[in-house]
Structure formats: structure tokens, C-alpha cells
Backbone as a printed PyTorch tensor [residue, N CA C, xyz], in Angstrom:
tensor([[[-28.5330, -47.2990,  76.1670],
         [-27.6860, -48.3920,  77.0430],
         [-26.1210, -48.1700,  76.1100]],

        [[-25.3840, -48.1070,  76.6400],
         [-24.0680, -48.0380,  76.0170],
         [-23.3450, -49.3130,  75.6450]],

        [[-23.2170, -50.0440,  74.3670],
         [-22.7890, -51.4660,  73.8830],
         [-21.7550, -51.4470,  73.8810]],

        [[-20.7980, -52.3980,  73.5320],
         [-19.6010, -52.7910,  73.2420],
         [-19.7000, -54.0580,  72.5860]],

        [[-19.7480, -54.5920,  71.5570],
         [-19.7630, -55.3640,  70.5100],
         [-18.4110, -56.2970,  70.7020]],

        [[-18.5540, -57.7830,  71.0080],
         [-17.3840, -58.6290,  70.9280],
         [-17.4530, -58.8290,  69.5040]],

        [[-16.5520, -59.8110,  69.1910],
         [-15.5390, -59.3290,  68.2960],
         [-16.6410, -60.5860,  66.7830]],

        [[-17.3430, -61.2850,  67.5630],
         [-18.2220, -62.5560,  66.7980],
         [-19.3110, -61.2960,  66.4720]],

        [[-19.8440, -60.7560,  67.8400],
         [-21.2670, -60.1830,  67.4820],
         [-21.2400, -58.8500,  66.4840]],

        [[-19.6570, -58.2740,  66.0840],
         [-19.7260, -57.1080,  65.3900],
         [-19.6820, -57.9890,  63.8980]],

        [[-18.9710, -59.1980,  63.9280],
         [-18.8920, -59.7980,  62.4240],
         [-20.0960, -60.1020,  62.1390]],

        [[-21.1280, -60.9580,  62.9350],
         [-22.1300, -61.5770,  62.9690],
         [-23.0430, -59.9680,  62.2550]],

        [[-23.1370, -58.7030,  63.0510],
         [-24.1880, -57.8580,  62.8030],
         [-23.7430, -57.4190,  61.0960]],

        [[-22.4540, -57.5840,  60.8850],
         [-22.4840, -56.9350,  59.3570],
         [-22.4680, -57.9760,  58.3500]],

        [[-22.3740, -59.2140,  58.7830],
         [-22.2200, -60.1260,  57.3450],
         [-22.9850, -61.5660,  57.7740]],

        [[-23.7350, -61.6950,  59.2740],
         [-24.5640, -62.5030,  59.4350],
         [-25.9210, -62.3010,  60.4770]],

        [[-26.4320, -61.1810,  60.0060],
         [-27.0290, -60.7030,  61.3820],
         [-28.6180, -61.7020,  61.7200]],

        [[-28.8080, -62.5060,  60.9150],
         [-29.6250, -63.6640,  61.3980],
         [-29.1520, -64.7380,  62.6610]],

        [[-27.6470, -64.8840,  62.8200],
         [-27.1500, -65.1430,  64.1480],
         [-26.8940, -64.2610,  65.1980]],

        [[-27.6430, -63.5560,  65.3970],
         [-27.8310, -62.8650,  66.4470],
         [-29.0900, -62.8370,  67.3550]],

        [[-29.0030, -62.8240,  68.4500],
         [-30.2060, -63.2780,  69.3990],
         [-31.1990, -62.0020,  68.9330]],

        [[-32.6300, -62.1540,  69.3360],
         [-33.1890, -60.8810,  69.3060],
         [-33.0550, -59.8910,  69.9610]],

        [[-32.8170, -59.9460,  71.1650],
         [-32.2920, -59.0320,  72.3730],
         [-30.8450, -58.3560,  71.5270]],

        [[-29.7410, -58.8000,  71.1610],
         [-28.9290, -58.4620,  70.4580],
         [-29.0690, -57.7150,  69.7630]],

        [[-29.8510, -58.1930,  68.6280],
         [-30.2950, -57.4920,  67.0350],
         [-31.0720, -56.0400,  67.9500]],

        [[-31.7110, -56.1090,  68.5800],
         [-32.7360, -55.0250,  69.1080],
         [-31.7860, -54.1100,  69.9380]],

        [[-30.5840, -54.1970,  70.5430],
         [-29.9910, -53.6900,  71.5280],
         [-29.4120, -52.6280,  69.9950]],

        [[-28.6230, -53.4600,  68.9730],
         [-27.4920, -53.2710,  67.9940],
         [-28.1890, -51.7640,  67.1450]],

        [[-29.6460, -52.1080,  66.6630],
         [-30.1850, -51.6780,  66.1020],
         [-31.0300, -50.0600,  66.8170]],

        [[-31.0400, -50.2770,  68.1990],
         [-32.0450, -49.2070,  68.5810],
         [-31.5670, -47.9810,  68.7010]],

        [[-31.7320, -47.0910,  67.9080],
         [-30.9650, -45.7860,  67.6470],
         [-30.9810, -44.7230,  69.0990]],

        [[-31.6270, -45.1560,  70.3030],
         [-30.9830, -44.5300,  71.4480],
         [-29.4890, -45.3000,  72.0770]],

        [[-29.4030, -46.4100,  71.4990],
         [-28.3090, -47.1160,  72.1800],
         [-27.0080, -46.6700,  71.4470]],

        [[-25.8130, -46.4470,  72.1310],
         [-24.3040, -46.0940,  71.8100],
         [-23.9790, -47.1630,  71.5550]],

        [[-23.6420, -47.6080,  70.0500],
         [-22.8610, -49.3930,  70.1240],
         [-21.4030, -49.0190,  69.0310]],

        [[-20.3880, -49.6100,  70.1810],
         [-19.2910, -49.6710,  69.6300],
         [-18.4030, -50.9310,  69.3580]],

        [[-17.5450, -50.5680,  68.6170],
         [-16.5540, -51.8490,  68.2510],
         [-15.4390, -51.3460,  68.6070]],

        [[-14.4170, -52.4130,  69.2540],
         [-13.3080, -51.9490,  69.8770],
         [-12.5700, -52.6200,  68.6920]],

        [[-10.9920, -51.4670,  68.8430],
         [-10.0960, -51.6940,  67.8770],
         [ -9.4120, -52.9060,  68.4400]],

        [[ -9.5160, -53.4590,  69.8310],
         [ -9.0190, -54.7770,  69.8890],
         [ -9.7220, -55.9930,  68.9100]],

        [[-10.8800, -55.7320,  68.5610],
         [-11.7480, -56.7110,  67.7370],
         [-11.1150, -56.5280,  66.2160]],

        [[-10.4220, -55.3170,  65.6970],
         [-10.1460, -55.4800,  64.2800],
         [ -8.3700, -56.0280,  64.5630]],

        [[ -7.9890, -55.6780,  65.9570],
         [ -6.5380, -56.6470,  65.9360],
         [ -6.6570, -58.6850,  66.0210]],

        [[ -8.1980, -58.5520,  66.5020],
         [ -8.1950, -59.8560,  66.6650],
         [ -8.4730, -60.4930,  65.2960]],

        [[ -8.8990, -59.7470,  64.6310],
         [ -9.7670, -60.4820,  63.3010],
         [ -8.4770, -60.7120,  61.9600]],

        [[ -7.9070, -59.4190,  62.2700],
         [ -6.7110, -59.5420,  61.2030],
         [ -5.4700, -60.5130,  61.5480]],

        [[ -5.4950, -60.7550,  63.2160],
         [ -4.4510, -61.6880,  63.7610],
         [ -4.8660, -63.0850,  63.0480]],

        [[ -6.1660, -63.4200,  63.5450],
         [ -6.9250, -64.9410,  62.8200],
         [ -6.7590, -64.7510,  61.5960]],

        [[ -7.2840, -63.7670,  60.6930],
         [ -7.3760, -63.8660,  59.1270],
         [ -5.7760, -64.2350,  58.5350]],

        [[ -5.0290, -63.4420,  59.1130],
         [ -3.3540, -63.6760,  58.7600],
         [ -2.8540, -65.2350,  59.2330]],

        [[ -3.4300, -65.6970,  60.1490],
         [ -3.2250, -67.0880,  60.6070],
         [ -4.0730, -67.9820,  59.6190]],

        [[ -4.7050, -67.7890,  59.4630],
         [ -5.8610, -68.7710,  58.5840],
         [ -6.9420, -69.4840,  59.5100]],

        [[ -7.1500, -68.6910,  60.5220],
         [ -8.1280, -69.1920,  61.8920],
         [ -9.2050, -68.7530,  60.9470]],

        [[ -9.3430, -67.2130,  60.5140],
         [-10.8530, -66.9880,  60.2800],
         [-11.0020, -66.6830,  58.8840]],

        [[-12.0130, -66.5930,  58.2090],
         [-12.3190, -66.5550,  56.7410],
         [-13.3220, -65.5330,  56.5120]],

        [[-13.0310, -64.3960,  55.6110],
         [-13.7810, -63.2910,  55.6420],
         [-14.1780, -63.5150,  53.9670]],

        [[-15.2950, -63.4440,  53.7490],
         [-15.9670, -63.4350,  51.8030],
         [-16.1360, -62.1210,  51.5910]],

        [[-15.5830, -61.6220,  50.6630],
         [-15.5360, -60.8170,  50.0400],
         [-15.1180, -59.2600,  50.7810]],

        [[-14.4430, -59.3200,  51.4660],
         [-13.8020, -58.1280,  52.2280],
         [-12.4530, -58.8530,  52.8970]],

        [[-11.6520, -57.5460,  53.4050],
         [-10.4900, -57.8180,  54.1080],
         [-10.7390, -57.2790,  55.4250]],

        [[ -9.5690, -57.4020,  56.0890],
         [ -9.6310, -57.0980,  57.6020],
         [ -9.4620, -55.5520,  57.4970]],

        [[ -8.8130, -54.9510,  56.5900],
         [ -8.3760, -53.5000,  56.6000],
         [ -9.8480, -52.6540,  56.2260]],

        [[-10.8570, -53.1120,  55.4290],
         [-12.1570, -52.8020,  55.2640],
         [-13.3760, -52.5630,  56.5800]],

        [[-12.5340, -53.2180,  57.6880],
         [-13.8520, -53.7570,  58.8200],
         [-13.8310, -51.9690,  59.3730]],

        [[-12.9410, -51.3840,  59.7630],
         [-13.0750, -49.9150,  60.4090],
         [-14.4280, -49.5090,  59.7320]],

        [[-13.8650, -49.1140,  58.5720],
         [-15.3810, -48.6130,  57.5720],
         [-16.4280, -49.1900,  57.4640]],

        [[-16.6830, -50.3600,  57.8520],
         [-17.5430, -51.2180,  57.7060],
         [-18.7570, -50.4700,  58.9950]],

        [[-17.7230, -51.0900,  60.2740],
         [-18.3040, -50.4310,  61.3740],
         [-18.6780, -48.9910,  61.3000]],

        [[-18.1400, -47.8790,  60.9510],
         [-18.4800, -46.5640,  60.8930],
         [-19.8320, -46.5840,  59.8560]],

        [[-19.7140, -47.1750,  58.6820],
         [-20.7030, -47.2440,  58.0530],
         [-22.2750, -47.4860,  58.5560]],

        [[-22.2860, -48.3320,  59.6130],
         [-23.4720, -48.9290,  60.3120],
         [-23.7820, -48.4440,  61.3560]],

        [[-22.8230, -47.3240,  61.6290],
         [-23.0850, -46.2800,  62.8680],
         [-22.3710, -46.7790,  64.2460]],

        [[-21.6790, -47.4690,  63.9340],
         [-20.8070, -47.7700,  65.4400],
         [-19.6410, -47.2680,  65.4130]],

        [[-19.3030, -46.6110,  66.8270],
         [-18.2230, -46.0680,  67.3690],
         [-17.2530, -46.9590,  67.1880]],

        [[-16.1540, -46.2620,  67.3580],
         [-14.9980, -47.0590,  67.3270],
         [-13.9850, -46.7280,  68.6280]],

        [[-13.9470, -47.7510,  69.3990],
         [-13.3890, -47.6180,  70.4010],
         [-11.7680, -47.7280,  70.5960]],

        [[-11.2770, -46.7620,  70.9090],
         [ -9.7620, -46.9910,  71.1460],
         [ -9.2660, -47.8620,  72.2940]],

        [[ -8.2900, -48.0900,  72.3260],
         [ -7.4570, -48.8090,  73.7520],
         [ -6.5200, -48.0070,  74.1460]],

        [[ -6.6660, -47.7400,  75.4280],
         [ -6.1660, -46.3390,  76.0070],
         [ -5.2760, -46.8430,  76.8710]],

        [[ -3.6630, -46.1170,  77.2580],
         [ -2.9560, -46.7430,  77.6280],
         [ -3.1270, -47.1010,  78.7870]],

        [[ -4.0970, -46.8330,  79.7780],
         [ -4.6000, -46.7280,  81.0840],
         [ -5.1500, -48.4740,  80.7360]],

        [[ -6.0050, -48.5620,  79.7910],
         [ -6.6530, -49.7450,  79.9160],
         [ -5.3920, -51.0150,  79.8960]],

        [[ -4.5630, -50.6250,  79.0610],
         [ -3.2430, -51.5050,  78.7340],
         [ -2.6980, -51.7890,  79.8470]],

        [[ -2.2820, -51.2090,  80.6090],
         [ -1.6100, -51.0320,  81.9950],
         [ -2.1240, -51.5360,  83.4510]],

        [[ -3.2910, -51.4650,  83.1050],
         [ -4.6200, -51.7960,  84.5180],
         [ -5.0700, -53.1650,  84.3280]],

        [[ -4.6110, -53.4990,  82.8380],
         [ -5.2640, -54.7940,  82.2220],
         [ -5.1920, -55.8710,  83.6370]],

        [[ -4.2000, -55.9970,  84.4020],
         [ -3.6530, -57.1520,  85.1810],
         [ -5.0600, -56.9120,  86.4880]],

        [[ -5.3330, -56.1110,  86.4130],
         [ -6.5930, -55.8990,  87.6650],
         [ -7.6670, -56.7920,  87.4020]],

        [[ -7.8070, -57.4680,  86.3250],
         [ -9.2830, -58.3440,  85.9760],
         [ -8.5920, -59.6130,  85.8620]],

        [[ -9.3820, -60.4700,  86.9370],
         [ -8.6920, -61.7920,  87.2830],
         [ -8.6360, -62.4800,  85.7890]],

        [[ -8.0820, -63.3930,  85.6630],
         [ -8.0280, -64.4290,  84.4710],
         [ -8.8280, -65.5690,  84.6170]],

        [[ -9.2440, -65.9250,  85.6560],
         [-10.2330, -66.7210,  85.5440],
         [ -9.7650, -67.7270,  84.6880]],

        [[-10.9600, -68.5900,  84.3060],
         [-10.6320, -70.3620,  83.4160],
         [-10.6900, -69.6270,  81.5200]],

        [[-10.8970, -68.1460,  81.2070],
         [-10.7370, -67.6990,  79.7300],
         [ -9.6070, -67.4270,  79.7490]],

        [[ -9.1940, -68.3560,  78.6490],
         [ -7.9050, -68.0410,  77.9720],
         [ -7.7250, -66.8100,  76.6940]],

        [[ -8.7460, -66.4520,  76.4030],
         [ -8.6430, -65.9040,  75.4020],
         [ -8.5600, -64.1210,  75.7800]],

        [[ -7.0160, -63.7670,  75.6490],
         [ -6.9400, -62.4070,  75.6030],
         [ -7.6200, -61.2500,  75.3170]],

        [[ -8.1060, -61.7280,  74.1110],
         [ -8.8440, -60.2540,  73.2320],
         [-10.0370, -60.8260,  74.1580]],

        [[-11.1250, -61.3590,  74.1270],
         [-12.2590, -61.3130,  74.8400],
         [-11.9250, -60.8670,  76.2190]],

        [[-10.8830, -61.2010,  77.0040],
         [-10.8040, -60.6950,  78.3500],
         [-10.5160, -59.1150,  78.6450]],

        [[ -9.8230, -58.3950,  77.0460],
         [ -9.8070, -57.1490,  76.9710],
         [-11.1500, -56.1920,  76.7690]],

        [[-11.6100, -56.8310,  75.9300],
         [-13.0510, -56.5960,  75.7670],
         [-14.0570, -56.2920,  76.9670]],

        [[-13.9840, -57.4940,  77.8440],
         [-14.6760, -57.5580,  78.9490],
         [-14.2720, -56.1660,  79.6000]],

        [[-12.7520, -56.3690,  79.8750],
         [-12.2650, -55.1580,  80.8430],
         [-12.3560, -53.8440,  80.3110]],

        [[-12.1810, -53.4190,  78.9650],
         [-12.8390, -52.2450,  78.4670],
         [-14.4960, -51.6830,  78.7660]],

        [[-15.2420, -53.1200,  78.6950],
         [-16.5460, -52.5310,  78.9170],
         [-16.7990, -52.1220,  80.4160]],

        [[-16.2170, -53.1270,  81.3040],
         [-15.9140, -52.8180,  82.6700],
         [-15.6020, -51.1520,  82.6660]],

        [[-14.5040, -50.9350,  82.3440],
         [-14.2840, -49.6940,  82.5720],
         [-14.6740, -48.2710,  82.0910]],

        [[-15.2650, -48.8100,  80.9530],
         [-16.1700, -47.7550,  80.1180],
         [-17.6030, -47.7860,  80.7490]],

        [[-18.3260, -49.0380,  81.6970],
         [-19.5940, -48.9140,  81.8990],
         [-20.4140, -48.8530,  80.9940]],

        [[-19.7750, -49.9730,  79.9660],
         [-20.9300, -50.1170,  78.9180],
         [-21.2540, -51.9230,  78.8750]],

        [[-22.4930, -52.1090,  78.3160],
         [-22.9320, -53.8180,  78.2520],
         [-21.9540, -54.6130,  77.1960]],

        [[-21.4070, -55.6540,  77.4070],
         [-20.7240, -56.1720,  76.5310],
         [-21.8600, -57.3110,  75.5990]],

        [[-21.9680, -57.2710,  74.3460],
         [-23.2240, -57.8570,  73.3280],
         [-22.3060, -58.8190,  72.9650]],

        [[-22.6960, -60.4230,  73.6840],
         [-21.7200, -61.7320,  73.3100],
         [-22.3870, -62.6640,  73.8050]],

        [[-21.9960, -63.5830,  72.6270],
         [-22.9230, -64.9830,  73.4950],
         [-21.6600, -65.8760,  73.8560]],

        [[-20.6710, -65.5360,  74.1810],
         [-19.5030, -66.2790,  75.0890],
         [-20.1390, -66.5660,  76.4530]],

        [[-20.3580, -67.6200,  76.8740],
         [-20.9830, -67.7600,  78.1520],
         [-19.7610, -67.5620,  78.9410]],

        [[-18.4240, -68.2220,  79.0480],
         [-17.6070, -68.1590,  79.5500],
         [-16.9770, -66.3650,  80.2280]],

        [[-17.4850, -65.4300,  79.5690],
         [-17.3010, -64.2000,  79.9890],
         [-18.3410, -63.7720,  81.0590]],

        [[-19.3930, -64.5780,  81.2990],
         [-20.4030, -64.3580,  82.7520],
         [-19.6010, -64.2980,  83.9290]],

        [[-18.2190, -65.3130,  83.9910],
         [-17.3070, -64.9270,  85.2020],
         [-17.4500, -63.5910,  85.6660]],

        [[-16.5810, -62.4600,  84.5960],
         [-16.5350, -61.5160,  84.7180],
         [-17.8600, -60.5830,  85.3150]],

        [[-18.9820, -60.7950,  85.6630],
         [-20.0300, -60.0380,  86.1730],
         [-19.8310, -59.6640,  87.3640]],

        [[-19.2090, -60.7350,  87.9560],
         [-18.7490, -60.0540,  89.8080],
         [-18.0280, -58.8420,  89.7500]],

        [[-17.0270, -58.5890,  88.3620],
         [-16.0310, -57.4930,  88.5090],
         [-16.5020, -56.1210,  87.7920]],

        [[-18.3640, -56.5370,  87.6560],
         [-18.6100, -55.1920,  86.9170],
         [-18.9900, -55.3230,  85.5720]],

        [[-18.8700, -56.6830,  85.0530],
         [-19.3250, -56.8640,  83.7690],
         [-20.5770, -56.8230,  83.4340]],

        [[-21.2390, -56.1100,  82.4330],
         [-22.4760, -56.3040,  82.0670],
         [-23.0550, -56.8120,  80.7550]],

        [[-23.6230, -58.2760,  80.5510],
         [-23.7980, -58.8470,  79.7970],
         [-25.0410, -58.8860,  78.8800]],

        [[-25.3130, -58.8230,  77.7600],
         [-26.1030, -59.1160,  77.0480],
         [-26.2030, -59.8950,  75.8980]],

        [[-27.1950, -60.7420,  75.8660],
         [-27.4110, -61.7680,  74.4680],
         [-28.8250, -62.2160,  74.6490]]])
């Protein structure tokens, strides 16, 4: 399975793994799965950190790409085609542009988004596979 971690899922996997569901944890540690973290998540973390909406203990946002790599996660780039065609994903009632872009990346790359966010289920009819 090809998995894309939602931002909170990545942070929990790195710093609070007990917050992960059993299913999410098993998918993340299964060596047969390819697990990715999007650069969109690093942007979201950096922005929320700068605004004081996210506290990181003992680590700065600058260190998180290395953290993800050390955990064996691939770093998923944001392609120009993703950004340019993002308008195709219906906005629905989900207002967070970071979450919507992660959902869109997962759809475009045929990945399973690992997320506890119930509002993302509205994108299942658009091809989103969710796991929690």
C-alpha cells in the first residue's frame, strides 16, 4: 500500500505514537508499505509554528524533513501540476487548504491518506482512500 500521512499523523508517528490507531500504526510500520510525508505538511507545520498555533518540544520545524527521512518516510514534492489542477477538487465544507491539498495529492498519486480527520471522508467519492 502507498500511504500519505496527514500532518497530524506524521507528528504523532514521530512524537506521540500512542495517539495513532492500531490500523494506522500497522500501516506505517509495515515494511511492505511505501509511506510518504508531503512538503505541504512541512509548510503547514512551519506556518502554524510561526503563528504560535503549534508547539514543538525539543525540535524546530527545520528539522522535521530529516526526522521523516530517518523514520524511513519518503518526502512527497508538490508538483506544479498538483497546484495548477487543485481547482478540480470540490471545496465541500472542509476549509483547511493544507488538508485539501493532501487529499488531492493522495487522489492524484493513488495513495491512501492516513488521517483521523472525519471531514476528509467527503472526498471519497472523488477517489480518496482513507485509513485510520
